[in-house]
C-alpha positions as CSV (number, residue, x, y, z in Angstrom):
1,X,0.0,0.0,0.0
2,X,1.3,3.4,-0.9
3,X,2.4,5.8,1.8
4,X,1.8,9.0,-0.1
5,X,-1.5,10.8,0.4
6,X,-4.2,8.8,-1.3
7,X,-5.4,10.4,-4.5
8,X,-8.7,8.6,-4.7
9,X,-9.5,9.2,-1.0
10,X,-9.1,12.9,-1.6
11,X,-11.5,12.7,-4.5
12,X,-14.0,10.7,-2.5
13,X,-13.9,13.1,0.4
14,X,-14.5,16.1,-2.0
15,X,-17.4,14.2,-3.5
16,X,-18.9,13.4,-0.1
17,X,-18.9,17.1,0.9
18,X,-20.9,18.1,-2.2
19,X,-23.1,15.0,-3.0
20,X,-26.6,15.7,-1.7
21,X,-27.4,12.1,-0.8
22,X,-24.0,11.6,1.0
23,X,-24.6,14.9,2.9
24,X,-28.1,13.7,3.9
25,X,-26.7,10.3,5.1
26,X,-24.0,12.0,7.2
27,X,-26.5,14.4,8.7
28,X,-28.9,11.7,9.9
29,X,-29.6,11.9,13.7
30,X,-28.0,8.5,14.4
31,X,-25.6,8.7,11.5
32,X,-22.3,10.5,11.8
33,X,-19.6,10.6,9.2
34,X,-19.2,7.6,7.0
35,X,-15.9,5.8,7.5
36,X,-13.3,6.8,4.9
37,X,-13.0,3.3,3.2
38,X,-16.8,3.2,2.9
39,X,-16.9,6.6,1.4
40,X,-14.2,5.6,-1.1
41,X,-16.1,2.4,-2.0
42,X,-19.3,4.4,-2.5
43,X,-17.4,7.0,-4.7
44,X,-15.8,4.2,-6.8
45,X,-19.2,2.6,-7.3
46,X,-20.2,5.6,-9.5
47,X,-16.9,7.2,-10.6
48,X,-13.8,6.0,-12.4
49,X,-10.9,8.2,-11.5
50,X,-8.5,6.4,-13.9
51,X,-9.9,6.2,-17.4
52,X,-8.6,3.5,-19.9
53,X,-5.5,4.8,-21.6
54,X,-4.6,7.3,-18.9
55,X,-1.1,7.6,-17.6
56,X,-0.6,6.8,-13.9
57,X,2.1,6.1,-11.4
58,X,2.4,2.9,-9.4
59,X,4.6,2.4,-6.4
60,X,7.3,-0.2,-6.8
61,X,6.7,-1.3,-10.3
62,X,5.6,-4.7,-11.4
63,X,6.8,-6.6,-8.3
64,X,6.3,-3.8,-5.8
65,X,10.1,-3.8,-5.3
66,X,10.5,-0.4,-3.9
67,X,7.3,1.1,-2.6
68,X,8.9,4.5,-2.2
69,X,9.6,4.8,-6.0
70,X,6.6,5.5,-8.2
71,X,6.9,4.0,-11.7
72,X,4.9,5.2,-14.8
73,X,2.3,3.0,-16.3
74,X,-0.8,3.2,-18.4
75,X,-4.3,2.1,-17.5
76,X,-5.4,-0.8,-19.8
77,X,-8.9,-1.3,-18.3
78,X,-11.0,-1.2,-15.1
79,X,-11.6,-4.8,-14.1
80,X,-13.6,-4.2,-10.9
81,X,-15.0,-1.4,-8.8
82,X,-11.5,-1.0,-7.1
83,X,-9.2,-2.7,-9.5
84,X,-7.4,-1.6,-12.7
85,X,-5.1,-3.5,-15.1
86,X,-2.0,-1.3,-15.7
87,X,0.7,-1.8,-18.3
88,X,4.2,-0.8,-17.5
89,X,6.4,0.8,-20.2
90,X,8.2,-2.6,-20.7
91,X,4.9,-4.2,-21.6
92,X,4.3,-6.1,-18.4
93,X,0.8,-5.9,-16.9
94,X,-0.5,-6.1,-13.4
95,X,-3.7,-5.4,-11.4
96,X,-3.7,-2.5,-8.9
97,X,-6.3,-1.0,-6.6
98,X,-6.8,2.7,-5.7
99,X,-4.2,2.6,-3.0
100,X,-1.6,1.9,-5.6
101,X,-2.5,4.5,-8.3
102,X,-2.1,8.2,-8.7
103,X,-2.1,10.4,-11.8
104,X,1.1,10.6,-13.8
105,X,3.4,13.4,-12.9
106,X,5.9,14.9,-15.4
107,X,8.4,15.2,-12.5
108,X,9.5,11.6,-12.7
C-alpha cells in the first residue's frame, strides 16, 4: 500500500462534501460521518478516476520492489470497482487497486 496521500481518498472526500445524498446520510440523527473506506467504496461505485488509456504512477513497479519509488504505467482497463489493469512501459501488466495508483506526474 502506498504511503503518499491517497489520491482517490481525496476525490471521495470532496465528492462526499458536495453530493446531496451523501450529505443527507452523514446528517442523519443517528448517522455520523461515514468511515473513509466506505466513502471511497461508494465513490468508486459511481466514478472512475482512472480512465482507460490514462497515464498513472504505481509504487514499486511490477513486483512492488521499492514502494517509495513511483513508476509510470498506463491504465489498460478497469476490471472491478476498485481494480485496474496497468501496463508498464516494458509491456508487463498487473492489477492494482486505488491505494496503488495516482495520476502521472511529469516530474518523474
